C-alpha positions in Angstrom: -17.3 9.9 4.5 -14.4 7.9 3.3 -11.7 6.8 5.7 -8.6 4.7 5.0 -6.8 3.5 8.1 -3.4 1.9 7.7 -1.6 -0.3 10.2 1.2 -2.8 10.4 4.2 -0.6 10.0 7.2 -0.8 12.2 10.9 -1.5 12.5 12.3 -4.6 10.8 15.7 -5.8 9.9 16.8 -6.1 6.3 15.5 -9.3 4.8 12.5 -9.4 7.0 8.8 -9.1 6.3 5.9 -6.9 7.2 2.2 -6.9 6.3 0.4 -3.6 6.0 -3.3 -3.3 6.3 -5.7 -0.7 5.1 -9.2 -0.8 6.5 -11.6 1.2 4.4 -15.0 2.7 5.3 -17.2 4.8 3.1 -15.7 3.1 0.0 -16.0 -0.5 -1.1 -12.6 -2.0 -2.0 -14.3 -4.7 -4.1 -15.6 -2.3 -6.7 -12.7 0.2 -6.7 -9.1 0.2 -7.7 -7.0 0.6 -4.5 -3.3 1.2 -4.1 -0.4 1.6 -1.8 2.1 4.5 -2.2 5.2 5.4 -0.2 7.0 8.6 0.5 10.4 9.5 1.9 11.3 13.0 3.2 12.0 15.4 0.3 10.6 13.1 -2.3 7.2 12.7 -4.0 4.9 9.8 -3.3 5.6 6.8 -5.5 3.3 4.0 -6.4 4.1 0.7 -4.7 1.2 -1.4 -5.9 -2.4 -1.3 -7.0 -5.2 -3.8 -7.3 -8.1 -3.2 -9.6 -11.7 -4.0 -9.0 -11.2 -7.0 -11.3 -8.2 -8.2 -9.3 -5.5 -7.1 -11.8 -2.4 -6.0 -10.0 0.3 -3.5 -10.8 3.7 -3.1 -9.1 6.6 -0.7 -9.2 9.6 -2.5 -10.8 11.6 -2.4 -7.6 8.8 -4.2 -5.7 8.0 -6.9 -8.1 8.6 -10.4 -6.7 8.9 -9.0 -3.1 5.6 -7.3 -2.4 2.1 -8.6 -2.9 -1.1 -6.6 -2.8 -4.4 -8.3 -1.9 -7.8 -7.5 -0.6 -10.5 -9.0 1.6 -13.9 -7.9 0.3 -15.6 -9.2 3.4 -13.4 -7.1 5.7 -13.3 -4.2 3.2 -9.6 -4.1 3.5 -6.5 -4.0 1.3 -3.2 -5.5 2.3 0.5 -5.2 1.3 2.7 -8.2 2.1 6.3 -7.0 2.0 9.1 -9.6 1.9 12.8 -9.4 1.5 12.8 -5.8 2.8 15.7 -3.5 2.1 16.8 -0.4 3.9 15.7 1.6 0.8 12.2 0.5 1.4 12.1 2.7 4.5 9.3 5.2 4.0 5.8 6.2 5.0 3.3 3.9 3.3 -0.1 5.2 2.5 -3.3 3.6 1.2 -5.1 5.4 -1.6 -8.4 5.0 -3.4 -10.3 5.0 -5.6 -7.4 5.1 -8.0 -8.1 6.5 -11.4 -7.3 5.0 -14.8 -3.7 4.5 -15.5 -2.9 3.5 -11.9 -3.0 7.1 -10.8 -3.8 8.2 -7.3 -7.3 9.0 -6.4 -8.9 11.4 -3.9 -8.6 9.7 -0.6 -5.5 8.9 1.4 -4.9 7.3 4.7 -2.7 8.8 7.4 0.2 6.6 6.5 2.2 4.1 8.5 6.0 4.2 9.0 8.1 1.3 7.8 11.8 1.4 8.8 14.2 -1.2 7.6 17.5 -1.4 9.4 20.6 -2.8 7.7 
């Protein structure tokens, strides 16, 4: 049984930073492409960042230079370091995997963690 459990969300002022964690079980992050998505009410989920099993990364344009995705194979976890946060980054952030070719979302989702950025 695959489980993805996110943590690290919260309330932060604009310009601040947060680090999200996704602890995986039933799936090895080292051999799968994993990703972070976010969603706001009334909108579809959008890709934030992905990391392939080879370590290649992909970011949405608005996150480039501010967000960094990484993984720890020993802990079987994926992380999202978010810097220079903006109010428009406010969303529920969810972990996903294994992503399929083309950085498209895969079968499994975490429950999500709320990130709120105040102006």
